C-alpha positions as protocol buffer text, in pm:
chain_id: "A"
residue {
  index: 1
  type: MET
  ca { x: -4430 y: -1279 z: -1289 }
}
residue {
  index: 2
  type: GLY
  ca { x: -4371 y: -1166 z: -931 }
}
residue {
  index: 3
  type: THR
  ca { x: -4551 y: -1295 z: -631 }
}
residue {
  index: 4
  type: LYS
  ca { x: -4806 y: -1081 z: -456 }
}
residue {
  index: 5
  type: PRO
  ca { x: -4775 y: -1002 z: -88 }
}
residue {
  index: 6
  type: ASP
  ca { x: -5003 y: -1186 z: 150 }
}
residue {
  index: 7
  type: GLN
  ca { x: -5258 y: -962 z: 320 }
}
residue {
  index: 8
  type: THR
  ca { x: -5431 y: -1032 z: 645 }
}
residue {
  index: 9
  type: SER
  ca { x: -5707 y: -808 z: 777 }
}
residue {
  index: 10
  type: LYS
  ca { x: -5827 y: -798 z: 1132 }
}
residue {
  index: 11
  type: SER
  ca { x: -6119 y: -585 z: 1244 }
}
residue {
  index: 12
  type: THR
  ca { x: -6209 y: -460 z: 1586 }
}
residue {
  index: 13
  type: SER
  ca { x: -6505 y: -249 z: 1675 }
}
residue {
  index: 14
  type: ASP
  ca { x: -6324 y: 81 z: 1605 }
}
residue {
  index: 15
  type: HIS
  ca { x: -6036 y: -2 z: 1365 }
}
residue {
  index: 16
  type: THR
  ca { x: -5942 y: -225 z: 1076 }
}
residue {
  index: 17
  type: VAL
  ca { x: -5575 y: -325 z: 1063 }
}
residue {
  index: 18
  type: THR
  ca { x: -5424 y: -466 z: 744 }
}
residue {
  index: 19
  type: VAL
  ca { x: -5091 y: -648 z: 777 }
}
residue {
  index: 20
  type: VAL
  ca { x: -4888 y: -689 z: 458 }
}
residue {
  index: 21
  type: VAL
  ca { x: -4633 y: -970 z: 454 }
}
residue {
  index: 22
  type: PRO
  ca { x: -4376 y: -928 z: 177 }
}
residue {
  index: 23
  type: PRO
  ca { x: -4309 y: -1229 z: -45 }
}
residue {
  index: 24
  type: LYS
  ca { x: -4004 y: -1445 z: 21 }
}
residue {
  index: 25
  type: PRO
  ca { x: -3704 y: -1354 z: -193 }
}
residue {
  index: 26
  type: ARG
  ca { x: -3655 y: -1570 z: -498 }
}
residue {
  index: 27
  type: PHE
  ca { x: -3278 y: -1589 z: -441 }
}
residue {
  index: 28
  type: SER
  ca { x: -3117 y: -1764 z: -150 }
}
residue {
  index: 29
  type: ALA
  ca { x: -2747 y: -1811 z: -89 }
}
residue {
  index: 30
  type: PRO
  ca { x: -2601 y: -2158 z: -130 }
}
residue {
  index: 31
  type: PRO
  ca { x: -2502 y: -2305 z: 207 }
}
residue {
  index: 32
  type: HIS
  ca { x: -2125 y: -2277 z: 135 }
}
residue {
  index: 33
  type: THR
  ca { x: -2125 y: -1905 z: 45 }
}
residue {
  index: 34
  type: PRO
  ca { x: -2064 y: -1642 z: 315 }
}
residue {
  index: 35
  type: ILE
  ca { x: -2343 y: -1387 z: 320 }
}
residue {
  index: 36
  type: ASP
  ca { x: -2094 y: -1095 z: 305 }
}
residue {
  index: 37
  type: ALA
  ca { x: -1983 y: -1214 z: -38 }
}
residue {
  index: 38
  type: LEU
  ca { x: -2333 y: -1164 z: -174 }
}
residue {
  index: 39
  type: SER
  ca { x: -2364 y: -789 z: -125 }
}
residue {
  index: 40
  type: SER
  ca { x: -2205 y: -525 z: -343 }
}
residue {
  index: 41
  type: PRO
  ca { x: -2296 y: -173 z: -449 }
}
residue {
  index: 42
  type: SER
  ca { x: -2415 y: -305 z: -784 }
}
residue {
  index: 43
  type: GLY
  ca { x: -2634 y: -582 z: -648 }
}
residue {
  index: 44
  type: LEU
  ca { x: -2583 y: -949 z: -579 }
}
residue {
  index: 45
  type: MET
  ca { x: -2258 y: -1126 z: -651 }
}
residue {
  index: 46
  type: ARG
  ca { x: -2166 y: -1489 z: -617 }
}
residue {
  index: 47
  type: ALA
  ca { x: -1853 y: -1592 z: -433 }
}
residue {
  index: 48
  type: VAL
  ca { x: -1636 y: -1855 z: -587 }
}
residue {
  index: 49
  type: PRO
  ca { x: -1586 y: -2123 z: -322 }
}
residue {
  index: 50
  type: GLY
  ca { x: -1222 y: -2194 z: -243 }
}
residue {
  index: 51
  type: ALA
  ca { x: -1087 y: -1897 z: -440 }
}
residue {
  index: 52
  type: ALA
  ca { x: -864 y: -1723 z: -185 }
}
residue {
  index: 53
  type: SER
  ca { x: -652 y: -1430 z: -291 }
}
residue {
  index: 54
  type: ILE
  ca { x: -277 y: -1480 z: -282 }
}
residue {
  index: 55
  type: SER
  ca { x: -72 y: -1243 z: -68 }
}
residue {
  index: 56
  type: SER
  ca { x: 247 y: -1239 z: 134 }
}
residue {
  index: 57
  type: THR
  ca { x: 446 y: -988 z: 338 }
}
residue {
  index: 58
  type: VAL
  ca { x: 783 y: -822 z: 366 }
}
residue {
  index: 59
  type: HIS
  ca { x: 897 y: -681 z: 700 }
}
residue {
  index: 60
  type: PHE
  ca { x: 1064 y: -342 z: 748 }
}
residue {
  index: 61
  type: VAL
  ca { x: 1010 y: -136 z: 1063 }
}
residue {
  index: 62
  type: VAL
  ca { x: 1038 y: 241 z: 1019 }
}
residue {
  index: 63
  type: HIS
  ca { x: 1079 y: 468 z: 1321 }
}
residue {
  index: 64
  type: GLY
  ca { x: 1221 y: 807 z: 1417 }
}
residue {
  index: 65
  type: ALA
  ca { x: 1535 y: 663 z: 1578 }
}
residue {
  index: 66
  type: MET
  ca { x: 1666 y: 514 z: 1251 }
}
residue {
  index: 67
  type: PRO
  ca { x: 2010 y: 654 z: 1158 }
}
residue {
  index: 68
  type: GLU
  ca { x: 1884 y: 768 z: 815 }
}
residue {
  index: 69
  type: ILE
  ca { x: 1597 y: 964 z: 970 }
}
residue {
  index: 70
  type: GLN
  ca { x: 1821 y: 1108 z: 1244 }
}
residue {
  index: 71
  type: ALA
  ca { x: 2069 y: 1224 z: 976 }
}
residue {
  index: 72
  type: TYR
  ca { x: 1784 y: 1383 z: 780 }
}
residue {
  index: 73
  type: ALA
  ca { x: 1668 y: 1575 z: 1089 }
}
residue {
  index: 74
  type: LEU
  ca { x: 2023 y: 1691 z: 1159 }
}
residue {
  index: 75
  type: ALA
  ca { x: 2066 y: 1807 z: 797 }
}
residue {
  index: 76
  type: ARG
  ca { x: 1737 y: 2002 z: 814 }
}
residue {
  index: 77
  type: GLY
  ca { x: 1852 y: 2178 z: 1132 }
}
residue {
  index: 78
  type: TRP
  ca { x: 1568 y: 2041 z: 1341 }
}
residue {
  index: 79
  type: VAL
  ca { x: 1795 y: 1911 z: 1616 }
}
residue {
  index: 80
  type: ASP
  ca { x: 1975 y: 2247 z: 1646 }
}
residue {
  index: 81
  type: ARG
  ca { x: 1637 y: 2417 z: 1702 }
}
residue {
  index: 82
  type: GLY
  ca { x: 1547 y: 2171 z: 1980 }
}
residue {
  index: 83
  type: HIS
  ca { x: 1299 y: 1971 z: 1772 }
}
residue {
  index: 84
  type: HIS
  ca { x: 1461 y: 1633 z: 1818 }
}
residue {
  index: 85
  type: VAL
  ca { x: 1148 y: 1423 z: 1873 }
}
residue {
  index: 86
  type: LEU
  ca { x: 1080 y: 1261 z: 1535 }
}
residue {
  index: 87
  type: SER
  ca { x: 781 y: 1069 z: 1402 }
}
residue {
  index: 88
  type: THR
  ca { x: 698 y: 900 z: 1072 }
}
residue {
  index: 89
  type: PRO
  ca { x: 336 y: 988 z: 993 }
}
residue {
  index: 90
  type: TRP
  ca { x: 321 y: 801 z: 660 }
}
residue {
  index: 91
  type: GLN
  ca { x: 505 y: 539 z: 456 }
}
residue {
  index: 92
  type: GLU
  ca { x: 500 y: 425 z: 94 }
}
residue {
  index: 93
  type: LEU
  ca { x: 653 y: 95 z: -13 }
}
residue {
  index: 94
  type: HIS
  ca { x: 766 y: 109 z: -378 }
}
residue {
  index: 95
  type: TRP
  ca { x: 829 y: -250 z: -483 }
}
residue {
  index: 96
  type: THR
  ca { x: 881 y: -486 z: -773 }
}
residue {
  index: 97
  type: VAL
  ca { x: 919 y: -856 z: -838 }
}
residue {
  index: 98
  type: ASN
  ca { x: 1047 y: -819 z: -1196 }
}
residue {
  index: 99
  type: ALA
  ca { x: 1359 y: -599 z: -1181 }
}
residue {
  index: 100
  type: TRP
  ca { x: 1160 y: -272 z: -1194 }
}
residue {
  index: 101
  type: LYS
  ca { x: 981 y: -351 z: -1523 }
}
residue {
  index: 102
  type: SER
  ca { x: 666 y: -275 z: -1326 }
}
residue {
  index: 103
  type: VAL
  ca { x: 639 y: -91 z: -996 }
}
residue {
  index: 104
  type: GLN
  ca { x: 372 y: -128 z: -729 }
}
residue {
  index: 105
  type: VAL
  ca { x: 312 y: 121 z: -446 }
}
residue {
  index: 106
  type: LEU
  ca { x: 155 y: 49 z: -108 }
}
residue {
  index: 107
  type: LYS
  ca { x: 61 y: 351 z: 106 }
}
residue {
  index: 108
  type: SER
  ca { x: 5 y: 350 z: 480 }
}
residue {
  index: 109
  type: SER
  ca { x: -287 y: 586 z: 416 }
}
residue {
  index: 110
  type: ASP
  ca { x: -475 y: 323 z: 213 }
}
residue {
  index: 111
  type: VAL
  ca { x: -785 y: 175 z: 377 }
}
residue {
  index: 112
  type: PRO
  ca { x: -744 y: -85 z: 507 }
}
residue {
  index: 113
  type: SER
  ca { x: -379 y: -7 z: 568 }
}
residue {
  index: 114
  type: PRO
  ca { x: -140 y: -256 z: 406 }
}
residue {
  index: 115
  type: VAL
  ca { x: 120 y: -177 z: 676 }
}
residue {
  index: 116
  type: VAL
  ca { x: 82 y: -330 z: 1022 }
}
residue {
  index: 117
  type: SER
  ca { x: 372 y: -326 z: 1269 }
}
residue {
  index: 118
  type: GLY
  ca { x: 627 y: -307 z: 988 }
}
residue {
  index: 119
  type: HIS
  ca { x: 468 y: -586 z: 785 }
}
residue {
  index: 120
  type: PHE
  ca { x: 370 y: -475 z: 434 }
}
residue {
  index: 121
  type: VAL
  ca { x: 102 y: -699 z: 278 }
}
residue {
  index: 122
  type: LEU
  ca { x: 179 y: -760 z: -90 }
}
residue {
  index: 123
  type: PRO
  ca { x: -136 y: -857 z: -282 }
}
residue {
  index: 124
  type: GLY
  ca { x: -92 y: -1114 z: -556 }
}
residue {
  index: 125
  type: VAL
  ca { x: 258 y: -1216 z: -445 }
}
residue {
  index: 126
  type: ALA
  ca { x: 315 y: -1575 z: -338 }
}
residue {
  index: 127
  type: ALA
  ca { x: 530 y: -1648 z: -33 }
}
residue {
  index: 128
  type: GLY
  ca { x: 894 y: -1708 z: -123 }
}
residue {
  index: 129
  type: THR
  ca { x: 903 y: -1447 z: -403 }
}
residue {
  index: 130
  type: LEU
  ca { x: 1208 y: -1218 z: -415 }
}
residue {
  index: 131
  type: VAL
  ca { x: 1085 y: -860 z: -366 }
}
residue {
  index: 132
  type: GLU
  ca { x: 1301 y: -553 z: -429 }
}
residue {
  index: 133
  type: PHE
  ca { x: 1184 y: -233 z: -262 }
}
residue {
  index: 134
  type: ALA
  ca { x: 1250 y: 117 z: -135 }
}
residue {
  index: 135
  type: ILE
  ca { x: 1046 y: 307 z: 122 }
}
residue {
  index: 136
  type: HIS
  ca { x: 940 y: 671 z: 97 }
}
residue {
  index: 137
  type: VAL
  ca { x: 875 y: 804 z: 448 }
}
residue {
  index: 138
  type: GLY
  ca { x: 718 y: 1120 z: 582 }
}
residue {
  index: 139
  type: VAL
  ca { x: 913 y: 1267 z: 873 }
}
residue {
  index: 140
  type: ALA
  ca { x: 786 y: 1517 z: 1128 }
}
residue {
  index: 141
  type: CYS
  ca { x: 977 y: 1690 z: 1405 }
}
residue {
  index: 142
  type: HIS
  ca { x: 834 y: 1794 z: 1739 }
}
residue {
  index: 143
  type: ALA
  ca { x: 960 y: 1990 z: 2037 }
}
residue {
  index: 144
  type: PRO
  ca { x: 976 y: 1760 z: 2343 }
}
residue {
  index: 145
  type: HIS
  ca { x: 707 y: 1955 z: 2531 }
}
residue {
  index: 146
  type: ASP
  ca { x: 483 y: 2016 z: 2227 }
}
residue {
  index: 147
  type: THR
  ca { x: 198 y: 1772 z: 2181 }
}
residue {
  index: 148
  type: ALA
  ca { x: -2 y: 2001 z: 1950 }
}
residue {
  index: 149
  type: GLY
  ca { x: 162 y: 1893 z: 1629 }
}
residue {
  index: 150
  type: ALA
  ca { x: 467 y: 1894 z: 1409 }
}
residue {
  index: 151
  type: ARG
  ca { x: 700 y: 2193 z: 1399 }
}
residue {
  index: 152
  type: ASP
  ca { x: 820 y: 2095 z: 1051 }
}
residue {
  index: 153
  type: VAL
  ca { x: 769 y: 1808 z: 808 }
}
residue {
  index: 154
  type: GLY
  ca { x: 964 y: 1651 z: 526 }
}
residue {
  index: 155
  type: ASP
  ca { x: 1023 y: 1321 z: 355 }
}
residue {
  index: 156
  type: VAL
  ca { x: 1312 y: 1084 z: 298 }
}
residue {
  index: 157
  type: TRP
  ca { x: 1380 y: 774 z: 87 }
}
residue {
  index: 158
  type: LEU
  ca { x: 1510 y: 461 z: 258 }
}
residue {
  index: 159
  type: ASN
  ca { x: 1674 y: 264 z: -20 }
}
residue {
  index: 160
  type: ASN
  ca { x: 1992 y: 98 z: 111 }
}
residue {
  index: 161
  type: SER
  ca { x: 2216 y: 378 z: -21 }
}
residue {
  index: 162
  type: GLY
  ca { x: 2066 y: 347 z: -369 }
}
residue {
  index: 163
  type: ALA
  ca { x: 2094 y: -32 z: -395 }
}
residue {
  index: 164
  type: ASN
  ca { x: 1735 y: -90 z: -274 }
}
residue {
  index: 165
  type: PHE
  ca { x: 1637 y: -358 z: -26 }
}
residue {
  index: 166
  type: GLN
  ca { x: 1561 y: -721 z: -113 }
}
residue {
  index: 167
  type: GLN
  ca { x: 1364 y: -978 z: 85 }
}
residue {
  index: 168
  type: TYR
  ca { x: 1193 y: -1306 z: 13 }
}
residue {
  index: 169
  type: SER
  ca { x: 826 y: -1256 z: 97 }
}
residue {
  index: 170
  type: ARG
  ca { x: 663 y: -1466 z: 366 }
}
């Protein structure tokens, strides 16, 4: 069934060295298949040539200077305590393309992150699709001189005053 390794022996006056050459693998990748597509935890897989996944993006930049986040910090009393430096350590995009019959969630903590510079990558959504969404954001306050970490944390929904946001994906 399998092939046996080739063995070569070489002798000198004091030692005999045996070199074992493993057999060539029986499987070789077709020339059009990237080698990365052949490895998986469960063994070998074959890539389907020309089968690219569909995705598009919506753009929404979240930052600590947004009026909604500033109002949240004011309501929590952070500004009164001198903790007026705000950051947004995480984001979740809750979105739909079918009037909320099904909901998808993209988290900035996912690996690889689907959020890059305010662009949320929507897997399986063709460009030009109307996307309705709201964003759940983590908010942290810091004292201006404190680089050690957040003084307090919370979260806020950005949802266009309850009407949600809409964009055509690109």
